[in-house]
C-alpha positions as CSV (number, residue, x, y, z in Angstrom):
1,X,-150.0,63.4,0.7
2,X,-151.6,66.8,-0.2
3,X,-153.0,68.4,3.0
4,X,-152.0,68.4,6.6
5,X,-154.0,69.7,9.6
6,X,-151.6,71.0,12.2
7,X,-153.0,71.5,15.7
8,X,-151.3,74.2,17.9
9,X,-154.1,74.7,20.4
10,X,-152.5,76.5,23.3
11,X,-150.2,78.9,21.4
12,X,-150.1,80.5,18.0
13,X,-147.0,80.1,15.8
14,X,-147.3,83.8,15.0
15,X,-147.0,84.7,18.7
16,X,-143.6,86.1,19.8
17,X,-141.5,83.3,21.4
18,X,-140.0,83.9,24.8
19,X,-142.9,84.9,27.0
20,X,-146.2,83.5,28.2
21,X,-146.7,80.1,26.5
22,X,-144.7,81.1,23.4
23,X,-141.4,79.2,23.0
24,X,-139.5,76.9,20.6
25,X,-142.8,75.2,19.7
26,X,-144.0,78.4,18.0
27,X,-140.9,78.5,15.9
28,X,-141.2,74.8,15.1
29,X,-144.8,75.0,13.9
30,X,-144.3,78.1,11.8
31,X,-141.0,77.0,10.2
32,X,-142.1,73.4,9.6
33,X,-145.5,74.4,8.1
34,X,-143.7,76.9,5.9
35,X,-141.1,74.3,4.7
36,X,-143.9,71.7,4.1
37,X,-145.9,74.3,2.1
38,X,-142.9,74.9,-0.1
39,X,-142.8,71.1,-0.8
40,X,-146.4,71.3,-2.1
41,X,-148.2,70.1,1.1
42,X,-151.0,72.4,2.0
43,X,-150.9,73.2,5.8
44,X,-153.9,74.3,7.8
45,X,-152.7,75.3,11.3
46,X,-155.5,75.5,13.9
47,X,-155.0,77.6,17.0
48,X,-157.1,79.1,19.7
49,X,-158.3,82.7,19.2
50,X,-157.0,84.7,22.2
51,X,-158.3,88.2,21.1
52,X,-161.5,89.4,19.5
53,X,-159.4,91.4,17.0
54,X,-157.9,88.3,15.4
55,X,-159.0,87.4,11.8
56,X,-160.7,84.0,11.3
57,X,-157.9,83.1,8.8
58,X,-154.4,84.3,8.0
59,X,-152.6,83.3,4.8
60,X,-149.0,83.2,6.1
61,X,-147.8,82.2,2.7
62,X,-149.1,80.2,-0.2
63,X,-150.1,76.8,1.1
64,X,-149.8,77.8,4.8
65,X,-153.1,79.1,6.4
66,X,-153.5,79.9,10.1
67,X,-157.0,79.4,11.5
68,X,-158.1,81.2,14.7
69,X,-160.9,79.4,16.4
70,X,-162.8,80.4,19.6
71,X,-162.6,78.2,22.7
72,X,-163.6,79.9,25.9
73,X,-163.0,83.6,26.5
74,X,-161.2,85.6,23.8
75,X,-158.3,86.3,26.1
76,X,-155.1,84.7,27.4
77,X,-155.9,81.6,29.5
78,X,-154.0,79.5,32.0
79,X,-153.2,75.8,31.3
80,X,-156.1,74.6,33.6
81,X,-158.5,76.9,31.8
82,X,-157.2,75.8,28.4
83,X,-157.9,72.2,29.4
84,X,-161.5,73.0,30.2
85,X,-162.1,74.3,26.7
86,X,-160.4,71.5,24.7
87,X,-163.7,69.9,23.6
88,X,-165.1,73.2,22.4
89,X,-162.0,73.9,20.3
90,X,-162.1,70.4,18.9
91,X,-165.8,70.9,17.8
92,X,-164.9,74.2,16.2
93,X,-162.0,72.7,14.3
94,X,-164.3,69.9,13.0
95,X,-166.9,72.5,12.0
96,X,-164.3,74.6,10.1
97,X,-163.0,71.6,8.2
98,X,-166.5,70.3,7.3
99,X,-167.6,73.8,6.1
100,X,-165.0,73.4,3.3
101,X,-164.6,69.8,2.0
102,X,-161.4,71.0,0.3
103,X,-159.8,71.4,3.7
104,X,-160.3,67.7,4.6
105,X,-156.8,66.7,5.7
106,X,-154.9,63.5,4.7
107,X,-153.4,63.5,8.2
108,X,-153.3,65.4,11.5
109,X,-150.2,66.7,13.3
110,X,-150.7,67.5,16.9
111,X,-148.2,69.6,18.9
112,X,-148.0,69.3,22.7
113,X,-150.3,67.2,24.9
114,X,-153.2,69.6,24.9
115,X,-153.3,69.6,21.1
116,X,-152.8,65.8,21.3
117,X,-156.2,65.5,23.0
118,X,-157.7,67.5,20.1
119,X,-155.8,65.4,17.5
120,X,-156.9,62.2,19.2
121,X,-160.6,63.1,18.8
122,X,-160.1,64.4,15.2
123,X,-158.4,61.2,14.2
124,X,-161.5,59.2,15.0
125,X,-164.0,61.8,13.7
126,X,-162.2,62.2,10.3
127,X,-160.6,58.7,10.1
128,X,-157.2,60.0,9.2
129,X,-153.8,59.2,10.7
130,X,-152.5,61.1,13.7
131,X,-148.9,62.0,14.3
132,X,-147.9,63.8,17.5
133,X,-145.0,65.9,18.6
134,X,-145.0,66.4,22.4
135,X,-142.2,68.9,22.7
136,X,-142.2,68.2,26.5
137,X,-143.3,65.1,28.3
138,X,-144.5,65.1,31.9
139,X,-142.6,61.9,32.9
140,X,-139.4,63.6,31.7
141,X,-140.2,67.0,33.3
142,X,-141.1,65.4,36.7
143,X,-137.6,63.9,37.2
144,X,-135.7,65.8,39.9
145,X,-138.4,68.5,40.1
146,X,-138.8,70.3,43.4
147,X,-142.0,72.1,42.5
148,X,-144.6,71.6,39.7
149,X,-144.1,73.5,36.4
150,X,-147.7,74.5,36.2
151,X,-151.1,74.0,37.9
152,X,-152.1,70.9,36.0
153,X,-152.2,67.6,37.9
154,X,-149.1,65.6,37.1
155,X,-151.0,62.3,37.0
156,X,-153.7,63.8,34.8
157,X,-151.2,64.9,32.2
158,X,-149.3,61.6,32.3
159,X,-152.6,59.7,31.7
160,X,-153.6,62.0,28.8
161,X,-150.1,61.7,27.2
162,X,-150.3,57.9,27.4
163,X,-153.7,57.9,25.7
164,X,-152.4,60.1,22.9
165,X,-149.2,58.1,22.5
166,X,-151.0,54.7,22.2
167,X,-153.4,56.1,19.6
168,X,-150.9,58.1,17.6
169,X,-150.1,56.4,14.3
170,X,-146.6,57.8,14.7
171,X,-144.9,59.8,17.5
172,X,-142.3,62.3,16.4
173,X,-139.1,62.9,18.3
174,X,-136.4,65.5,17.6
175,X,-133.5,63.3,18.3
176,X,-132.4,59.8,19.5
177,X,-132.3,60.9,23.1
178,X,-136.0,62.0,23.1
179,X,-137.0,58.9,21.1
180,X,-135.4,56.6,23.7
181,X,-137.1,58.5,26.6
182,X,-140.5,58.1,24.9
183,X,-139.9,54.5,24.2
184,X,-138.7,53.7,27.7
185,X,-140.9,55.9,29.9
186,X,-144.1,55.1,28.0
187,X,-143.3,51.5,26.9
188,X,-143.8,52.3,23.2
189,X,-142.4,50.1,20.5
190,X,-139.5,52.0,18.9
191,X,-140.9,51.4,15.4
192,X,-143.8,53.8,16.4
193,X,-141.4,56.7,16.8
194,X,-139.9,58.7,13.9
195,X,-137.0,61.1,14.4
196,X,-137.6,64.5,12.7
197,X,-134.9,66.9,13.9
198,X,-135.6,70.6,14.1
199,X,-133.9,73.1,11.8
200,X,-132.4,76.5,11.8
201,X,-132.9,79.4,9.4
202,X,-129.3,80.0,8.3
203,X,-130.4,83.1,6.4
204,X,-130.9,84.8,9.8
205,X,-128.7,82.7,12.1
206,X,-125.1,82.7,10.9
207,X,-121.8,84.1,12.1
208,X,-121.3,87.9,11.9
209,X,-119.4,90.8,13.3
210,X,-119.6,90.9,17.1
211,X,-119.0,94.7,17.5
212,X,-121.6,95.6,14.9
213,X,-124.1,93.2,16.5
214,X,-123.6,94.8,19.9
215,X,-124.0,98.3,18.5
216,X,-127.2,97.2,16.8
217,X,-128.8,96.1,20.1
218,X,-127.2,98.8,22.3
219,X,-124.7,96.7,24.3
220,X,-121.1,97.5,25.1
221,X,-118.6,96.7,22.4
222,X,-115.9,96.0,24.9
223,X,-115.9,93.1,27.3
224,X,-117.0,89.5,27.2
225,X,-120.7,88.8,26.9
226,X,-122.6,85.8,28.4
227,X,-126.1,85.3,26.9
228,X,-129.2,83.6,28.2
229,X,-132.3,83.3,25.9
230,X,-135.5,81.7,27.1
231,X,-138.7,82.0,29.0
232,X,-138.3,83.0,32.6
233,X,-139.5,80.0,34.5
234,X,-138.0,77.4,36.8
235,X,-137.6,74.8,34.0
236,X,-135.3,77.0,32.0
237,X,-132.9,77.8,34.9
238,X,-132.6,81.6,34.5
239,X,-131.7,81.8,38.2
240,X,-128.8,79.4,37.6
241,X,-127.6,81.6,34.7
242,X,-127.5,84.6,37.0
243,X,-125.9,82.7,39.9
244,X,-123.3,81.3,37.5
245,X,-122.5,84.7,36.2
246,X,-122.1,86.0,39.8
247,X,-119.5,83.3,40.3
248,X,-117.3,84.6,37.5
249,X,-117.9,88.4,37.7
250,X,-114.8,89.1,39.8
251,X,-112.6,86.7,38.0
252,X,-113.6,88.0,34.5
253,X,-114.1,91.7,35.4
254,X,-115.0,92.9,31.9
255,X,-117.8,90.2,31.5
256,X,-121.5,91.1,31.4
257,X,-124.7,89.1,31.1
258,X,-127.6,89.7,28.7
259,X,-130.9,88.0,29.5
260,X,-133.5,87.8,26.8
261,X,-137.0,86.6,27.7
262,X,-140.2,87.2,29.6
263,X,-142.1,85.5,32.4
264,X,-143.9,82.3,31.6
265,X,-146.3,80.1,33.5
266,X,-147.7,80.5,37.0
267,X,-144.3,81.0,38.6
268,X,-142.8,83.3,35.9
269,X,-143.3,86.6,37.8
270,X,-141.9,85.1,41.0
271,X,-138.8,83.9,39.0
272,X,-138.3,87.4,37.7
273,X,-138.3,88.8,41.3
274,X,-135.9,86.1,42.4
275,X,-133.5,86.8,39.6
276,X,-133.5,90.6,40.2
277,X,-133.0,90.0,43.9
278,X,-129.9,87.9,43.1
279,X,-128.6,90.7,40.9
280,X,-129.1,93.3,43.6
281,X,-127.6,91.1,46.3
282,X,-124.5,90.4,44.2
283,X,-124.3,94.1,43.2
284,X,-124.4,93.2,39.5
285,X,-126.9,95.9,38.4
286,X,-124.4,97.4,36.0
287,X,-123.4,94.1,34.6
288,X,-126.7,92.4,33.9
289,X,-128.9,93.6,31.0
290,X,-132.6,92.5,30.7
291,X,-134.3,92.4,27.4
292,X,-137.9,91.6,26.4
293,X,-138.4,88.6,24.0
294,X,-137.1,89.5,20.6
295,X,-138.2,88.8,17.0
296,X,-136.1,86.2,15.3
297,X,-134.4,88.7,12.9
298,X,-133.3,90.7,16.0
299,X,-132.5,87.7,18.2
300,X,-129.8,86.7,15.8
301,X,-127.9,89.9,16.6
302,X,-127.9,88.9,20.3
303,X,-126.3,85.6,19.4
304,X,-123.7,87.2,17.3
305,X,-122.9,89.7,20.1
306,X,-122.2,86.9,22.6
307,X,-118.9,85.2,23.5
308,X,-120.8,82.3,25.0
309,X,-124.5,81.2,25.3
310,X,-125.7,79.6,28.6
311,X,-128.5,77.0,28.5
312,X,-129.0,75.7,32.0
313,X,-132.5,74.1,31.5
314,X,-133.6,71.2,33.7
315,X,-135.0,69.4,30.6
316,X,-135.0,70.1,26.9
317,X,-136.5,67.8,24.3
318,X,-134.4,69.5,21.7
319,X,-132.9,72.9,22.6
320,X,-133.5,75.3,19.8
321,X,-131.6,78.1,21.6
322,X,-128.4,76.0,21.6
323,X,-128.8,75.3,17.9
324,X,-129.4,78.9,16.9
325,X,-126.4,80.0,19.0
326,X,-124.2,77.4,17.4
327,X,-125.4,78.6,13.9
328,X,-124.1,82.0,14.8
329,X,-120.7,80.6,15.8
330,X,-121.3,80.9,19.5
331,X,-120.0,78.2,21.9
332,X,-122.7,76.8,24.2
333,X,-122.5,75.8,27.8
334,X,-125.6,73.7,28.5
335,X,-127.1,71.2,30.8
336,X,-126.3,67.6,29.9
337,X,-130.0,66.7,29.3
338,X,-132.3,65.7,26.4
339,X,-131.6,67.0,23.0
340,X,-128.8,69.3,24.2
341,X,-126.7,66.2,24.3
342,X,-126.9,66.0,20.5
343,X,-126.4,69.7,19.9
344,X,-123.3,70.3,22.0
345,X,-120.2,68.3,21.5
346,X,-118.4,68.4,24.8
347,X,-115.0,70.0,24.5
348,X,-115.5,70.6,20.8
349,X,-118.4,73.0,20.1
350,X,-119.1,73.8,23.8
351,X,-119.5,72.1,27.1
352,X,-122.2,69.9,28.7
353,X,-122.7,70.3,32.4
354,X,-123.9,67.1,34.3
355,X,-123.8,68.6,37.8
356,X,-126.4,71.3,37.3
357,X,-125.1,73.9,39.7
358,X,-123.9,77.5,39.4
359,X,-120.4,76.4,40.3
360,X,-120.1,73.9,37.5
361,X,-121.6,76.3,34.9
362,X,-119.2,79.0,36.1
363,X,-116.3,76.7,35.7
364,X,-117.0,76.1,32.0
365,X,-117.9,79.8,31.4
366,X,-114.4,80.7,32.6
367,X,-112.8,78.2,30.3
368,X,-114.4,79.8,27.3
369,X,-114.0,83.4,28.3
370,X,-110.4,83.3,29.6
371,X,-108.7,81.4,26.8
372,X,-109.0,83.0,23.3
373,X,-107.1,80.1,21.8
374,X,-109.8,77.7,23.0
375,X,-112.7,80.0,22.1
376,X,-111.9,80.2,18.4
377,X,-112.0,76.4,17.7
378,X,-115.2,76.2,19.8
379,X,-116.8,78.8,17.6
380,X,-115.8,77.1,14.3
381,X,-117.0,73.7,15.6
382,X,-120.3,75.1,16.8
383,X,-121.0,76.7,13.4
384,X,-120.0,73.6,11.5
385,X,-122.3,71.4,13.7
386,X,-125.3,73.6,12.9
387,X,-125.1,73.2,9.1
388,X,-126.7,69.7,9.2
389,X,-129.9,71.2,10.6
390,X,-132.2,72.8,8.0
391,X,-136.0,73.2,8.0
392,X,-136.3,71.9,4.5
393,X,-134.6,68.6,5.6
394,X,-137.0,68.5,8.5
395,X,-140.0,68.9,6.2
396,X,-138.6,66.2,3.8
397,X,-138.3,63.7,6.6
398,X,-141.8,64.5,7.9
399,X,-143.1,64.1,4.3
400,X,-141.6,60.6,4.2
401,X,-143.4,59.8,7.5
402,X,-146.7,61.1,6.2
403,X,-146.6,59.3,2.9
404,X,-145.8,56.0,4.8
405,X,-148.8,56.5,7.1
406,X,-151.3,57.3,4.5
407,X,-150.5,53.9,2.8
408,X,-151.3,52.0,6.0
409,X,-154.4,51.2,7.9
410,X,-155.2,53.4,10.9
411,X,-153.8,52.3,14.2
412,X,-156.6,51.1,16.5
413,X,-156.9,53.1,19.7
414,X,-154.6,51.4,22.3
């Protein structure tokens, strides 16, 4: 296995996570490509050009090249518009590869369902194996959902995900929980699913001095800090974070909330307005701090500054925020869903909340914030849990999957 084509159609791994369509997937693609390159696997990452000023190619590091390819207008696009230009992007990827025979990949790794459509076509055009990481699945997201997450038809996306799954030579899951969901919801033989956990960059994300971290980011050194990191959209539960904090504000009078992230998706701006109205109604203006999305090297200071990290997502295939917080020695109070079940050990490194209400999250926040004798063991356990997650290990596991696939015949389209 010498060369891998990585498809990240709808968002570039170099885009700042936390706003627009940028999130944990950006970190995943960038860190995994980097780790694979350091193992000697050349990685070509293909993403859509969203600005006329972007170069055609960027060498991120030796063995890791990012390709910007046009598809539709050279501007940010909504998901429905991105779907319209998938075929154009696919043709441009093929043309870029065929222009340089040395870039012919041994396998294709598609990320997210839109990239999966691209990867599906490339598999048949190039006759190489396809592996797919979905990051989110519509059948999982649709459970207990009051309103759609975007403007794409639910049935259309489910149909496309099924086509991609049944033609993928291997589907990647980040943990056993996600693997079970894929197998059950899409009726896929468990042998077709490989678990490749995400990692964390321990050079950036590690325990540190809380007071120094707060000074570095301009937050009060006194008081107890609750942290929310993520895109501001209904799926991530930012409104629950604010409502939960409102429940504890009078009981823990020196507590304050820091929210790091920007609006995402068609309902992001509405979500921002909703959150700020809650803050105003509860008279929390002096206790809630809003921050734009932060670069990774700065984000680690926010984690170190916190007493507890709140992750109230409706679904999470993995939950990178929970892992990064744990690596910084911060207890996590998270929804009892998806990959968060594997990243938080209830009562040991943090707490898992099954009843996803502000009252339940508030109850566990108070436990962490009011009892220093409880908080310290939680911090130690969180940091210890994170040590088994490293990007190099993720890359080594993926390398095993790739080597196994290249020795087999291509799976026929299901």
